[in-house]
N, C-alpha and C positions, 0 to 999 in steps of 0.2 A: 637764857636757859642753863642750867646748872647741871655737875655729873647726874643728880637724881635722874631730872628729865630726859637727860640721854638713854638712861639706863630704863625707863619707863615706854620710851620709844621702841626700844629693841626689843621689853617684853609684850608691849602691844602687838606690833606689825607681826611678827613671828620671827623665826630664827632663819630663815630662808628667802625672803621677800625683799627685793629692791635694794637700792642702795641706802644701809641705814648707819650711816656717820661709821663712814670706814670702810665695811661691807660694799665689795664691788655690785655694781648696779648689771645684770645679765643683758640687759639692750643697749647698755654704752661702751663695757667694757666684757666683752664674754670670755676672752681669753683669762684676765683677772680676776672674775665670776670662778671660772672652772680650777685653776691654782688655788682660789680659796676655799673652796670645797675639799681638793686634795690634800692640801696642808693643813685644814683647821677643822673642817669638820671631822673628817675620819680622825684624826686626835682626839678628838671629844667623844669619841663614840663609846669608849670605856666608861664616860663620867656621869654619861646623861642617855637615857633612851631617846633614839632617831627614827627605831622602826615602829611605824603604823600598823595595825592590824588591818588585815586586806580581807575583803567580802562583811557580810551583812553579819554573820557567825564570829567575828575576830579570826580566819584562818589565817594562817603563817603566809608570806608571801611565796609564791611558788617560782620567782626569778631573782637573778641578783642583778644589778646595774655597774656597768661601766661607762667609760666614756673612753668613744673613738675618735682620732685622729684623724681626718679625711688629708685629700689631695684637695686644691685649691677647687671648687666647683662640683666637687664629687661627694656631697652629700648624699642625694636622689641616689645615685648609684648604688651605695654603702646601703641604703637602706633599704632598697630592692636586694640586694644580695642576702642580706640578712635576714631577711622574711623569708628566702626560699629555704634558707637552713634554719624555717622555725625560731629564729631568734628576733624578739620584739623590738624595732629602732623608734626613736622617738625622737625628734629633729622639728620643734617649732616652729612655725613661719610668721614671718612680719609684715601684713599687708596696708599698706601706705595710699591714701587719696593723693595724686597729682595732679595737677595740670601741664597736659602738654599740648601745645597748639591749641590753645583754648580749650579743650576737650577734658574733663575731667576722667581721670583712669584709674585703676588700683594696680599697683606695684608689688610682687610678692619678692621676699627675698628672706634666708635662711637668720634665723632670729640669732644664731650662734654660728657663721661662718666656719665651717673645716672644724666642726664638732658633733657629734651624734651619740644620744644615749643609746648604750645596747642590753635588753632584758636577755639575762643567760640562762634557759632553763635549768631547772634541779633533778639530778644530779650536772653539774657545770660539764659543758664538753670540753674539748681541747680549745686553748686560744687560739690558735692556729685558724681555726674555723672564721675566727673574726678577723682575721690580720689577710684572709685571703679574697675577701671582700674586694670587689674592685675598688679602687681607691681610697681603703685603708689603709693609714700610715702605721700608726702604731695604738694601743693603749693607754690611755692616761693614767701614771703612777708615781713610785717611788723609789728612789735606790733601783731601778729595772725591773720592778716589780708592778702589775698594774694594784690598782687601789679600789675597792668596791666604793660605790656612791650609796649613802642612805637610800632607802627607798621613799622616805619623806622628802629629799630632794626632788623628786621624780613626779612623785605625786602633785607636788603642791605646783610643781611648774606645768602638769595636765591641766590642772584644775585652773589655773591664771590661763591657759590658751584655750580650754573650753568657755571660760568666761568672756573672749573676744578681749584680751587686754591688750594683744596686740594686732587687732584689726579692727582698721578706720571703720572699714564698714557695718560691721557689727556695733561699733559705739555708736554710728548714726542712727542706726536701727532702733536701738533703745532709747533714742532721742536725746542724746547726752545736749545739752544746749539750747534746747527748743523749751523746755518748762519753762510757765509764768514766772519773773522777774522773781516775784516775792518767795516762791518756793525755791527756785535756782539756788538762791543763795542763803535761803538758810541757815544751812550746814556751817557755813561760814563765821565762826566765832572760836575765841581763845582756846587752846588748846588743841585742836583739832590737825588730826595727822593730813599732810596733804601731798601732793608730787606736783611739780613744775610741767605744766603740758608746752611752754615756749619761751624762747630768751634764751640767755647765755646759762642759765641754769637747767634748762630742760633735761626733763628724767630726773632730777634731783629730788629727795625728799624732804618734808622738816615739818615744826609745829607753828602752828598760827600762834603768834605773841599778841599782836595787837590787832584790831579791826578799825576800820574807817568806813562804812557803810553810805555814806552821802557821798563820798569821792571812788565806793566800789576797792579800795584798797586794802591789802593787808598785807602784818608784817609779818614775812616767816621765818623762823629760825632754822636756817640751811650750814650745815656743816661745810666749812672749804679748808682742804690744807691742814684737818684736824682740830678746827674750830670752829667756834658756832658763831656766825656774823647773820643780824638781821639785813633781809631782803626786802623791798615794798613790791608789791605784785599786782596788779590787776584780778579783780576776781575770776575773769574768763580765763586766769592762765595757771591757774590752779584746778586740783581735783583730788575728789578722794582718795587717801592711800591705802 
């Protein structure tokens, strides 16, 4: 895959979705993802529009978003306190199906441990209101100043959360992996954008380069340490990105 292929992948996949050739993946490394937002996305705010119109009539956003760093396992208490203060919290959860003592159960954990998005209403209240929440440690920023997170970042994450991207139970209800084989693998073809579901490259993203339908194998170009390397994967190890 050449440089143009990498640029095309970024253009198609959108600016804030998943690990895109050097861009941190929110599920694999939430801390790096947050730092990427603060250091890169905010710097580009003047170069390209990052805000999305809200509502059917394109009304401007009624709040600004910041990231609260919490004490360990205090995400829920911070969300509760922010809600009482009229601040909208957003802390998506990962719901994984696991087998314990031969019983299948749903385990819930924060997608971003120790991070909570806080939507402050306009006009902005004092930041001390946020920091007074039980378990809140600081507001993510640069040089001691809080940095606003573009609304489009939160909108994208909310959409992915509503789609059940991090909820195994919703993925099963939608019938993933249960379609007839002819229909299930029809989308696996060169140039397809995919996400790895299992193995050492789990949660990585790439582009299908070659397909061996008989053996149900796909050669996928994955960025590893800044270089794109072809990796052979079974069809059931990948999904649409």
